[in-house]
C-alpha positions in Angstrom: -21.8 31.9 59.9 -18.9 33.7 58.5 -16.8 30.9 58.2 -19.4 29.1 56.4 -20.0 32.0 54.1 -16.2 31.9 53.4 -16.0 28.3 52.7 -19.0 28.3 50.1 -17.3 31.2 48.4 -14.1 29.0 48.1 -16.1 26.3 46.8 -17.8 28.5 44.3 -14.5 30.2 43.4 -12.8 26.5 42.8 -15.8 25.3 40.7 -15.5 28.2 38.4 -11.6 27.8 37.8 -12.3 24.0 37.3 -14.8 25.1 34.4 -12.5 27.8 33.0 -9.6 25.3 32.8 -11.8 22.5 31.1 -13.3 25.1 28.7 -9.7 26.4 27.8 -8.6 22.9 27.5 -11.3 21.8 25.1 -10.8 25.1 22.8 -6.9 24.3 22.9 -7.7 20.9 21.8 -9.9 22.2 18.7 -6.7 24.2 17.9 -4.1 21.8 17.9 -6.0 18.4 16.7 -6.4 19.8 13.2 -2.7 20.5 13.1 -1.5 17.0 14.0 -4.4 15.2 12.7 -5.2 13.7 9.5 -2.7 13.3 6.7 -3.6 14.6 3.4 -5.1 11.8 1.5 -2.6 12.3 -1.7 0.2 11.5 0.6 -1.6 8.3 2.3 -2.5 7.0 -1.1 1.3 7.2 -2.4 2.6 5.6 0.9 -0.1 2.8 0.7 0.9 2.1 -3.2 4.5 2.4 -1.9 4.3 0.1 0.8 2.7 -2.6 -1.5 5.5 -2.2 -4.2 8.0 -2.5 -1.5 6.5 -6.1 -0.7 4.7 -5.0 2.4 8.2 -5.4 4.2 7.4 -5.9 7.9 10.6 -3.8 8.9 8.4 -0.8 7.7 6.8 -0.5 10.9 3.4 1.3 11.2 3.0 1.1 7.3 -0.1 -0.2 5.8 -1.3 -1.0 2.2 -4.4 0.8 2.6 -5.4 3.6 4.9 -3.8 4.8 8.1 -2.7 8.3 9.3 1.3 8.5 8.6 1.9 11.8 10.2 -0.1 10.7 13.7 1.1 7.2 13.9 4.7 7.6 13.2 5.4 5.6 10.2 8.8 4.5 10.3 11.0 7.1 8.1 8.4 9.4 7.7 8.5 13.0 8.9 5.5 15.5 8.3 5.1 19.1 8.6 1.5 19.8 9.6 -0.7 17.4 7.6 1.7 16.9 4.7 4.6 14.6 4.3 8.0 16.3 3.8 10.6 13.3 4.2 10.7 9.9 3.4 14.2 8.5 4.9 14.5 4.9 4.8 18.1 3.8 4.0 20.1 1.0 4.9 17.0 -1.4 5.5 17.5 -4.2 3.1 14.3 -3.2 1.3 13.1 -5.2 -2.0 10.8 -4.3 -4.5 10.4 -1.2 -6.8 9.6 2.6 -6.0 5.9 2.9 -6.9 5.4 6.3 -9.0 1.8 6.3 -9.6 0.9 8.8 -6.7 4.4 10.5 -6.1 3.7 13.5 -8.2 0.7 14.5 -5.8 3.1 14.5 -2.7 3.8 18.3 -3.3 5.6 18.9 0.0 7.9 16.2 -0.4 11.5 17.3 -0.1 13.7 14.4 0.7 13.4 10.9 -0.5 16.1 8.4 0.7 16.1 4.8 -0.2 19.8 4.5 -0.5 21.7 1.2 0.8 18.6 -1.2 0.2 18.2 -3.9 -2.4 15.6 -2.3 -4.8 15.3 -3.8 -8.0 16.7 -5.9 -9.4 16.2 -5.0 -12.7 13.8 -2.2 -12.0 14.1 1.5 -13.4 13.3 4.7 -11.6 9.8 5.6 -10.9 8.0 7.5 -14.0 7.0 10.4 -11.7 8.6 12.4 -8.6 7.5 14.7 -6.3 7.3 18.2 -7.8 9.4 20.0 -5.3 11.7 17.4 -4.4 15.1 18.7 -3.1 17.2 15.7 -2.2 17.0 12.3 -4.0 19.1 9.6 -2.6 18.8 6.0 -4.0 22.2 4.9 -4.1 23.5 1.2 -3.7 20.4 -0.4 -5.0 19.8 -2.5 -8.3 17.9 0.0 -10.2 18.5 0.1 -13.9 17.6 1.6 -17.3 17.9 5.2 -18.8 17.1 8.5 -17.0 14.0 9.7 -18.0 13.1 13.2 -19.5 11.0 13.8 -16.5 14.3 14.9 -14.8 14.9 17.9 -17.1 11.5 19.3 -15.3 12.8 19.1 -11.5 14.9 22.4 -11.2 14.3 22.3 -7.3 16.5 19.4 -6.9 19.8 20.0 -5.5 21.1 16.5 -4.3 21.0 13.3 -6.4 23.0 10.2 -5.5 22.3 7.3 -7.9 25.9 5.7 -7.4 26.3 2.1 -7.4 23.2 1.1 -9.7 23.3 -0.1 -12.9 21.9 2.9 -15.0 22.6 3.4 -18.8 22.6 5.7 -21.4 23.7 9.3 -21.3 23.0 12.0 -18.7 22.4 14.8 -20.9 18.9 15.1 -19.1 20.8 16.3 -16.0 23.0 18.9 -17.5 21.0 21.9 -17.0 19.9 21.3 -13.5 20.7 23.0 -10.3 22.6 20.7 -8.6 25.0 21.4 -5.6 25.6 17.6 -5.0 25.5 14.9 -7.8 27.0 11.2 -7.7 26.5 9.0 -10.5 29.5 6.9 -9.9 29.8 3.0 -10.7 26.9 2.9 -13.2 26.9 2.1 -16.8 26.6 5.6 -18.3 28.0 6.4 -21.7 28.3 9.4 -23.9 30.2 12.7 -22.8 30.0 14.5 -19.3 28.3 17.6 -19.9 30.1 20.9 -19.8 27.4 22.3 -17.2 28.8 19.7 -14.5 31.9 21.9 -14.3 29.9 24.1 -11.8 28.5 21.4 -9.5 30.1 21.8 -6.0 30.3 18.2 -5.2 30.5 15.7 -8.2 31.3 12.1 -8.7 31.3 10.4 -12.0 34.0 7.9 -11.9 33.0 4.0 -12.7 31.2 4.6 -15.9 31.9 4.3 -19.7 32.4 7.9 -20.8 33.4 8.2 -24.2 36.4 10.7 -23.1 37.2 12.2 -19.6 39.0 15.3 -19.7 40.8 17.0 -16.6 38.8 20.0 -17.0 35.4 17.9 -17.1 35.5 17.4 -13.6 36.2 20.3 -10.8 39.6 20.2 -9.2 37.9 20.4 -5.8 34.9 18.1 -6.2 33.6 19.0 -2.5 34.0 22.4 -1.4 33.6 23.4 2.3 31.7 26.4 2.9 33.2 28.9 5.2 32.0 28.9 8.8 29.7 31.8 9.7 30.4 33.9 12.6 28.3 33.4 15.9 26.5 36.6 15.4 25.3 35.7 12.1 24.3 32.1 13.7 22.2 33.8 16.2 20.6 36.1 13.7 19.6 33.2 11.7 18.5 31.2 14.6 16.0 34.2 15.6 14.7 34.9 12.2 14.2 31.0 12.0 12.0 30.8 15.2 9.9 34.1 14.0 9.2 32.2 10.6 8.3 28.8 12.6 6.2 31.0 14.7 4.3 32.6 12.2 4.0 29.5 9.9 2.7 27.7 13.0 0.0 30.4 13.3 -0.9 30.5 9.7 -1.1 26.4 9.6 -3.6 26.6 12.7 -5.7 29.1 10.8 -5.7 27.3 7.4 -6.1 23.8 8.6 -8.9 24.9 10.8 -11.0 26.4 8.0 -9.7 23.6 5.3 -12.7 21.7 3.4 -11.3 18.2 3.2 -13.6 16.9 0.6 -14.8 20.0 -1.3 -17.0 18.4 -4.4 -15.7 19.6 -7.7 -17.8 21.6 -9.7 -18.2 21.4 -13.4 -19.1 24.3 -15.8 -21.7 23.2 -18.2 -20.1 24.1 -21.7 -22.2 22.0 -24.0 -25.9 22.7 -24.6 -28.0 20.1 -26.0 -29.1 20.7 -29.7 -32.7 21.5 -29.9 -35.1 19.3 -32.3 -38.6 19.7 -33.2 -38.8 15.9 -33.5 -37.3 15.4 -30.0 -39.8 14.8 -27.3 -39.4 17.3 -24.3 -39.6 15.0 -21.2 -39.1 16.4 -17.9 -36.4 14.7 -16.1 -35.6 14.6 -12.3 -31.8 13.5 -13.2 -29.8 16.2 -15.4 -26.9 15.7 -16.9 -24.7 18.5 -18.1 -21.8 18.2 -20.0 -18.2 19.8 -20.4 -16.8 20.4 -23.6 -13.6 18.2 -25.0 -12.0 20.9 -27.0 -8.7 19.6 -26.3 -9.3 16.1 -27.9 -7.5 15.1 -31.1 -10.5 13.5 -32.3 -13.6 15.0 -33.8 -17.2 14.5 -32.7 -20.1 15.5 -35.0 -23.1 16.8 -32.9 -26.5 15.1 -34.0 -29.8 15.0 -32.6 -31.3 11.5 -32.0 -33.3 10.5 -35.1 -37.0 9.3 -34.2 -37.4 6.1 -36.0 -40.8 4.4 -36.7 -41.0 0.6 -35.7 -41.9 -0.3 -39.2 -38.2 1.6 -40.3 -36.4 -0.7 -37.7 -38.6 -4.0 -38.9 -37.4 -3.5 -42.5 -33.8 -2.7 -41.6 -33.7 -5.8 -39.3 -35.7 -7.9 -41.7 -38.3 -8.2 -38.8 -35.5 -8.8 -36.4 -34.4 -11.9 -38.1 -32.2 -14.3 -36.4 -29.4 -13.9 -39.1 -29.3 -10.1 -38.0 -29.2 -11.4 -34.1 -25.6 -10.2 -32.8 -26.1 -11.1 -29.3 -28.0 -10.1 -25.8 -27.2 -6.8 -24.1 -28.0 -5.8 -20.5 -31.2 -4.5 -21.5 -32.2 -7.0 -24.5 -31.4 -8.3 -27.8 -29.2 -6.7 -30.3 -29.4 -6.8 -33.9 -27.7 -5.7 -37.1 -29.7 -3.2 -39.2 -29.3 -2.5 -42.8 -30.6 1.1 -43.7 -30.8 2.0 -47.7 -30.6 5.9 -47.2 -27.8 7.5 -49.5 -26.5 4.3 -49.9 -26.3 1.2 -47.5 -25.8 2.1 -44.1 -25.5 -0.5 -41.0 -26.4 0.2 -37.7 -27.2 -1.8 -34.5 -30.5 -1.6 -32.5 -31.1 -2.8 -29.2 -34.3 -3.8 -28.3 -35.1 -2.8 -24.8 -36.8 -5.8 -23.0 -40.1 -4.8 -21.5 -39.2 -6.3 -18.2 -36.6 -3.7 -17.6 -38.9 -0.7 -17.4 -40.8 -0.2 -14.3 -43.1 2.2 -15.8 -46.1 0.8 -18.2 -45.8 4.0 -20.1 -42.6 5.1 -22.1 -41.3 7.5 -19.3 -38.5 5.6 -18.1 -37.3 4.9 -21.5 -37.6 8.6 -22.6 -35.8 10.0 -19.7 -33.1 7.7 -20.4 -33.0 8.6 -24.3 -32.8 12.5 -23.1 -29.9 12.0 -21.0 -27.7 9.6 -23.0 -28.6 11.9 -26.3 -26.3 14.6 -24.4 -23.2 12.6 -24.2 -20.3 14.2 -26.4 -17.4 12.8 -26.2 -15.0 10.9 -28.8 -14.6 7.6 -26.7 -18.2 7.5 -26.0 -20.5 5.6 -28.3 -23.1 8.1 -29.4 -26.9 7.5 -29.6 -27.9 7.4 -33.3 -31.9 7.4 -32.8 -34.8 5.6 -30.9 -37.7 4.2 -31.4 -40.6 4.3 -28.8 -44.1 2.8 -30.6 -46.8 0.2 -29.8 -45.1 -0.8 -26.5 -41.7 -1.3 -28.1 -38.6 0.4 -27.1 -35.5 0.5 -29.1 -32.2 2.2 -29.3 -30.0 2.5 -32.7 -26.3 2.9 -32.5 -23.3 2.9 -35.1 -22.2 -0.5 -36.2 -18.2 -0.8 -36.0 -16.8 -3.8 -38.4 -13.8 -4.1 -35.9 -16.4 -5.3 -33.3 -15.5 -5.1 -29.6 -12.1 -5.5 -27.5 -13.5 -8.8 -26.8 -13.8 -10.1 -30.3 -10.1 -9.0 -30.9 -8.7 -10.4 -27.7 -10.4 -14.0 -27.8 -11.9 -14.8 -31.4 -9.4 -16.9 -33.4 -8.0 -15.1 -36.4 -8.7 -18.3 -38.2 -12.4 -17.2 -37.8 -11.7 -14.0 -39.3 -8.5 -13.5 -41.4 -9.0 -9.7 -41.5 -9.2 -9.3 -37.8 -6.4 -6.4 -36.7 -3.4 -7.5 -34.7 -3.3 -5.8 -30.9 0.3 -4.8 -30.6 1.5 -3.4 -27.2 1.4 0.0 -28.6 -2.2 -0.2 -29.7 -3.4 -1.8 -26.4 -1.9 1.2 -24.6 -3.9 3.5 -26.9 -7.2 1.5 -26.4 -6.7 1.7 -22.8 -6.0 5.4 -22.7 -9.0 6.2 -24.8 -11.1 4.1 -22.7 -9.7 5.8 -19.7 -10.9 9.1 -21.1 -14.1 7.8 -21.5 -14.9 7.0 -17.9 -12.8 10.3 -17.0 -15.7 12.2 -18.9 -18.4 10.3 -17.3 -17.2 10.0 -13.9 -15.7 13.7 -13.6 -16.9 16.1 -16.3 -20.6 15.0 -16.1 -22.6 16.3 -13.6 -23.7 14.4 -11.8 -21.5 11.8 -12.2 -22.5 8.8 -14.6 -21.6 5.2 -13.4 -21.3 2.7 -16.4 -22.0 -0.5 -14.0 -21.6 -2.8 -17.0 -17.7 -2.5 -17.7 -16.5 -5.2 -19.9 -14.1 -5.8 -22.9 -17.3 -6.5 -25.1 -18.7 -3.1 -24.2 -15.4 -1.3 -26.0 -16.3 -1.0 -29.2 -13.4 -0.5 -31.8 -13.8 1.9 -35.0 -11.8 1.4 -38.3 -8.7 2.9 -36.6 -9.0 0.9 -33.6 -10.0 4.1 -31.5 -12.2 2.8 -28.4 -15.8 3.7 -28.1 -17.2 2.8 -24.6 -20.8 1.4 -25.3 -24.1 1.1 -23.0 -23.1 4.4 -21.4 -26.2 5.8 -19.5 -28.1 2.5 -19.6 -27.5 1.7 -15.9 -30.8 3.6 -15.1 -32.7 0.8 -17.1 -30.6 -1.9 -15.8 -31.6 -0.9 -12.2 -34.8 -2.0 -12.6 -33.7 -5.8 -13.2 -30.8 -5.2 -10.4 -31.1 -8.4 -9.1 -30.7 -10.6 -12.1 -28.0 -8.4 -13.6 -26.1 -8.0 -10.6 -25.9 -11.7 -10.3 -24.9 -12.0 -13.8 -22.0 -9.3 -13.1 -20.6 -10.9 -10.1 -20.1 -14.1 -12.0 -18.3 -12.3 -15.0 -15.1 -11.6 -13.1 -15.4 -7.9 -13.5 -17.4 -7.1 -10.5 -15.7 -5.3 -7.6 -15.7 -6.6 -4.3 -18.2 -4.1 -2.4 -20.7 -4.8 -5.3 -20.5 -8.4 -4.8 -20.5 -8.2 -1.0 -23.1 -5.5 -0.6 -24.5 -4.4 -4.0 -23.2 -0.9 -3.3 -21.9 0.5 -6.5 -19.7 3.9 -7.0 -17.8 5.1 -9.6 -14.6 3.5 -7.7 -16.6 0.2 -8.8 -16.3 1.3 -12.4 -12.6 1.7 -11.8 -12.1 -1.9 -10.4 -13.6 -3.1 -13.5 -11.6 -0.8 -15.8 -8.7 -2.7 -14.1 -9.9 -5.8 -15.0 -10.1 -4.9 -18.6 -6.6 -3.7 -18.2 -5.4 -7.1 -17.0 -7.2 -8.7 -20.3 -5.2 -6.5 -22.5 -2.0 -7.6 -20.4 -2.5 -11.0 -20.1 -4.9 -11.9 -23.2 -6.7 -14.0 -20.3 -10.7 -13.9 -19.8 -11.7 -12.2 -16.0 -13.1 -15.7 -15.2 -11.9 -18.9 -17.0 -13.4 -22.1 -15.8 -11.3 -24.0 -18.2 -8.2 -23.0 -16.3 -6.8 -24.8 -13.0 -8.6 -23.7 -10.0 -6.0 -20.9 -8.9 -5.9 -19.4 -12.0 -9.8 -19.1 -13.0 -10.0 -15.8 -11.5 -7.9 -13.4 -13.2 -7.6 -10.9 -10.4 -6.7 -13.3 -7.9 -4.3 -15.0 -10.1 -2.5 -11.8 -11.4 -2.5 -9.3 -8.7 0.2 -10.6 -6.4 2.6 -11.0 -9.4 2.0 -7.4 -10.9 5.1 -6.3 -8.8 7.4 -9.0 -9.8 9.0 -8.5 -12.8 10.1 -11.8 -13.5 6.6 -13.4 -13.1 5.2 -10.3 -14.9 7.0 -11.1 -17.9 5.7 -14.6 -18.0 2.0 -13.3 -17.6 2.1 -11.3 -21.2 -0.3 -12.1 -23.6 1.9 -14.6 -25.8 0.2 -13.1 -29.0 2.4 -10.2 -28.5 5.7 -12.7 -29.0 7.8 -10.4 -26.8 7.5 -7.4 -28.8 6.9 -4.6 -25.9 8.9 -2.5 -23.7 9.7 -4.0 -20.1 9.8 -0.6 -18.5 6.5 0.4 -20.3 4.9 -3.1 -19.3 6.1 -2.4 -15.6 4.6 0.9 -15.5 1.3 -0.5 -17.0 1.1 -3.1 -14.4 1.7 -0.4 -11.5 -1.5 1.4 -12.7 -3.7 -1.9 -12.7 -2.4 -2.9 -9.3 -4.2 0.6 -8.0 -7.2 0.1 -9.9 -7.9 -3.5 -8.5 -7.3 -2.4 -5.1 -9.8 -4.0 -2.7 -10.8 -0.9 -0.8 -12.7 1.5 -3.0 -11.4 4.7 -1.6 -8.0 4.1 -2.6 -8.3 3.1 -6.2 -7.3 6.4 -8.3 -9.7 8.5 -10.0 -9.9 8.3 -13.7 -8.2 11.8 -14.4 -5.0 10.1 -12.3 -5.1 7.3 -14.8 -5.5 9.1 -17.8 -2.7 11.6 -16.7 -0.3 8.4 -16.2 -1.4 6.2 -19.2 -0.7 9.7 -21.3 2.6 10.1 -20.0 3.5 6.3 -20.5 2.7 6.7 -24.2 4.6 9.8 -24.3 7.8 8.3 -22.8 7.4 5.3 -25.3 7.2 7.4 -28.4 10.3 9.6 -27.0 12.1 6.4 -26.6 11.0 5.3 -30.3 12.4 8.6 -31.7 15.6 8.2 -30.0 16.0 4.8 -31.5 15.2 6.0 -35.0 17.7 8.8 -34.6 20.5 5.8 -33.3 19.6 4.0 -36.4 19.9 7.0 -39.1 23.3 7.9 -37.6 24.5 4.3 -38.3 23.0 4.3 -41.5 25.2 7.5 -42.4 28.2 5.8 -41.0 
């Protein structure tokens, strides 16, 4: 009996120990997994884009052009700390292509970027953005070219930069105030004078360039200074302190990552109130839109309450919707020119909402949409002027723009209209930026986000100064009532995102894809789908996307009407932005705020280059 009792007690003890170990194992798993788990999405996006721009080289084992987990899957050359990528080391692999700059600035933990001894280029410039906390940049022995951008002047964290054995040109003044310990710019095509500040750099190599003059005092006598050895006691002390810091950092990381909210939704403060009006009907809507301000905009928008027109007013203005005033068919019905004789002649556009669009026999659907779109306040969004809901007729009134739409300027022959403005490369970039700001406003500043669903060049209107205004904003709520017909038309237009054509599922990232197609139109001067072209070139996205990172092919794709008047660097970076917008997977397309930031910087750099060139011309004139 005693032995049986002892055996039972032992079995219970073993069982208890087993459960304790199991619980401890599960608990430790919860602590450890988040630390080694999912890489930050911004880092993943940047590496995906980089992989594509490096021609998806098979030597980059583990890398992907979409998705993945670099820190967990051990991508070649990637070193992580927790969930952030800290180093990219890919020297001597014979890589080709170019360095994608679109997402690099979001890699806030990256300290080392090493692409030395490859074949990157040829004829490619530096990325137009770098990680903000980069310490070591090594891109020597490639085929990179161009001048050093002003962006270098903002990187006061850089201590090492190796640019030797490339084809860089221009001066190096932008590097003069940076606290380098190690600078190697040898064997390029730099000109000008060696900055005096370079004298303090511990390791400096500048030979093999076309300097205006090289004085002995310009370069330190000892281009490499060897620091004195530390004593053993000091080393032991450093190791102990380092271990303590690492232990503390690990504890903080476990706590931080466990409590990190990976996808915290952004809350937008409602800073604009809808103006009240006695003539405006009070309709209770289930879908409310709050609007953020745009106080930093250079353009001014005059707030106005939509005018309630009578059907008789609009019949007189359109001459009973005469065919001569018919402008075309929109997504919700016919569009007409209207002339109002109030304080002089005023031209407007009237959109006649097709009765089949409205699911409600009353005017409830229509008035709800009117209430929502009347709240839009953005300089790049076409504003509702007025409306009419009378005798079963529903109409919307907007401003008329004599320059028409972007589609008109791109594709209508100048022989049809000799007054048609010329779209220079600078104008195309400005139109792209303004349109991107409209989408940023709809997607990220309106709450809830507003999806356009009908993005195309004919919906981008141009005022007298060629500032873009996005039309048909907020009308998607009406279009959804004729979803099948509209979807079929959109799929065949060449603007439709893959997920929409496959499943009908639409998000703001579907708008981003369609916006990327518009950018392609501006780049190439081609329609999104053109059955008159050879079969392989009919779909603009399929034809153009594989060539966006090939500089020679890109140069041949450019709209011939530009007659070669554009900046190759600007063109290449514009193409980089397009490539990200038209990615197949919606989750890897950039938010419109990122696109706005990139385009803004691109235009600023282009303007900066113009100013520099103007200064050179003035100096030559003085001589």
